[in-house]
C-alpha positions as CSV (number, residue, x, y, z in Angstrom):
1,X,134.3,104.4,133.0
2,X,135.7,101.1,135.1
3,X,135.6,97.9,132.8
4,X,132.8,96.1,134.6
5,X,130.6,99.4,134.2
6,X,131.5,99.1,130.4
7,X,131.1,95.1,130.3
8,X,127.5,96.1,131.7
9,X,126.5,98.8,129.5
10,X,127.5,96.3,126.5
11,X,125.2,94.0,127.4
12,X,122.4,96.1,129.1
13,X,122.4,97.1,125.1
14,X,122.9,93.7,123.4
15,X,119.8,92.6,125.8
16,X,117.2,95.7,125.2
17,X,118.3,95.3,121.1
18,X,117.5,91.7,121.2
19,X,114.2,92.3,123.5
20,X,112.9,94.7,120.9
21,X,114.2,92.4,117.8
22,X,112.1,89.3,119.7
23,X,109.2,91.8,120.1
24,X,108.9,93.3,116.8
25,X,109.0,89.1,115.4
26,X,106.4,88.1,118.5
27,X,104.1,90.6,118.7
28,X,100.3,90.0,117.1
29,X,100.6,91.5,114.1
30,X,98.2,94.9,113.8
31,X,94.6,93.8,111.9
32,X,95.8,95.4,109.0
33,X,97.8,92.9,108.2
34,X,95.3,90.2,108.4
35,X,92.2,91.4,106.6
36,X,92.4,88.9,103.1
37,X,92.2,90.4,99.8
38,X,93.1,87.8,97.9
39,X,96.2,87.1,95.9
40,X,96.4,90.7,94.5
41,X,94.3,94.1,95.4
42,X,93.3,95.5,98.8
43,X,89.7,94.8,98.6
44,X,88.2,92.9,101.0
45,X,85.8,90.1,100.9
46,X,86.1,90.3,96.5
47,X,83.6,93.6,96.9
48,X,81.0,92.3,98.2
49,X,79.0,94.3,101.1
50,X,79.5,92.8,105.0
51,X,77.0,94.5,105.8
52,X,74.3,93.3,103.7
53,X,74.8,89.4,104.6
54,X,73.1,91.1,108.1
55,X,70.7,93.2,106.2
56,X,69.3,92.1,103.6
57,X,70.7,88.3,104.3
58,X,72.3,87.5,101.1
59,X,75.4,88.4,99.5
60,X,75.4,91.2,98.2
61,X,78.1,92.9,95.8
62,X,79.6,96.6,96.6
63,X,80.8,98.9,94.8
64,X,83.6,100.9,94.7
65,X,81.0,103.9,94.7
66,X,80.8,103.0,98.6
67,X,83.4,102.1,99.9
68,X,85.5,102.7,103.2
69,X,89.0,102.0,103.8
70,X,89.5,100.0,107.4
71,X,92.4,97.7,108.6
72,X,94.6,98.2,105.2
73,X,91.6,96.7,103.2
74,X,89.2,98.8,101.0
75,X,85.9,97.6,102.1
76,X,82.9,97.9,99.0
77,X,79.3,98.4,99.9
78,X,75.4,98.2,98.3
79,X,74.7,101.8,99.6
80,X,75.6,104.8,101.7
81,X,73.6,103.4,104.2
82,X,75.1,100.8,104.4
83,X,78.6,101.9,103.9
84,X,77.6,104.4,107.3
85,X,76.2,101.0,109.0
86,X,80.1,100.0,108.7
87,X,81.8,102.8,110.0
88,X,79.9,103.4,112.9
89,X,80.8,99.7,114.0
90,X,83.1,98.0,111.7
91,X,83.5,95.0,113.9
92,X,79.9,94.4,114.1
93,X,79.7,93.2,110.6
94,X,83.7,92.4,109.7
95,X,83.7,88.4,108.8
96,X,85.4,86.4,111.2
97,X,89.1,85.8,111.5
98,X,89.9,89.0,108.5
99,X,87.3,87.2,106.0
100,X,90.0,84.1,105.5
101,X,88.0,81.1,105.3
102,X,86.4,80.0,108.6
103,X,86.5,76.1,108.0
104,X,90.0,76.4,106.7
105,X,90.7,78.2,110.5
106,X,89.0,75.1,112.1
107,X,91.4,73.2,110.8
108,X,94.5,75.4,111.5
109,X,95.3,76.4,108.4
110,X,95.0,79.0,106.0
111,X,92.4,79.4,102.8
112,X,92.9,82.5,101.1
113,X,90.4,81.7,98.6
114,X,86.8,82.7,99.6
115,X,83.2,82.4,97.7
116,X,81.6,85.6,98.9
117,X,78.1,83.7,98.6
118,X,79.2,80.6,100.8
119,X,78.8,82.3,104.3
120,X,76.7,81.6,107.6
121,X,76.0,84.6,110.4
122,X,76.2,82.1,113.3
123,X,75.8,83.8,117.2
124,X,75.4,86.8,115.6
125,X,79.0,86.5,113.9
126,X,79.7,86.7,110.2
127,X,81.7,83.6,108.7
128,X,82.9,83.0,105.2
129,X,84.2,79.5,103.0
130,X,85.7,78.2,100.5
131,X,82.5,76.6,99.2
132,X,78.8,76.4,100.1
133,X,79.6,73.0,101.8
134,X,82.0,74.2,103.9
135,X,79.9,77.2,104.8
136,X,77.1,74.4,105.8
137,X,79.6,72.2,107.8
138,X,80.1,75.3,110.1
139,X,76.5,75.9,110.5
140,X,75.6,72.1,111.2
141,X,78.9,71.5,113.1
142,X,79.6,73.7,116.6
143,X,83.0,71.8,117.0
144,X,83.9,73.8,114.2
145,X,83.2,77.5,115.6
146,X,84.8,76.2,118.5
147,X,87.8,75.1,116.7
148,X,88.1,77.9,114.9
149,X,88.6,80.1,117.5
150,X,90.8,78.0,119.1
151,X,93.3,77.8,116.1
152,X,93.3,82.3,115.0
153,X,96.1,82.4,117.0
154,X,98.6,79.7,114.9
155,X,96.7,81.1,111.9
156,X,97.7,84.8,112.5
157,X,101.3,84.0,112.8
158,X,101.4,82.3,109.7
159,X,99.7,84.5,108.0
160,X,102.4,87.1,109.8
161,X,105.4,85.1,108.7
162,X,104.1,84.6,105.4
163,X,103.9,88.2,105.4
164,X,107.3,89.6,106.6
165,X,108.8,86.4,104.3
166,X,107.3,88.4,101.5
167,X,108.6,91.6,103.1
168,X,112.1,90.0,103.0
169,X,112.0,88.8,99.5
170,X,111.7,92.5,97.6
171,X,114.2,94.5,96.3
172,X,115.6,97.2,98.5
173,X,114.4,100.8,97.4
174,X,116.5,103.3,96.6
């Protein structure tokens, strides 16, 4: 093999390796990486039933007796019927922005701590917030919804970066 062919082959391998690395860092994370489960555990929206916001127009605690795994998190429901409604169309009932505070997202920030009783349904979508005042602000100020949509991609990148940092900090397993 000529020197030129070896050099081209090596450059191609380096370029391919760099592209794979770049894609692994810039690819959008799977949605399972972005479901808010609080600081501990894997329970979405603090165990509240996402379907009840739509069917009962109120925040209702779910039960682990009626749970469903979706996007890497466990979702609780107040009844088998609500669980089955969610299973049939989860994106219809799941909160926007993975259940992170929609008000925080409207500013381009991550607010993990939400109050499941601080919510609004706006244009058929569920938005959770960290407190009732923020939820009211989402409803009264339509630019908040527009801003949260605009900032969501940068917030996703922050979440991905934080998740990667956490993974890198974990000790290697044998």
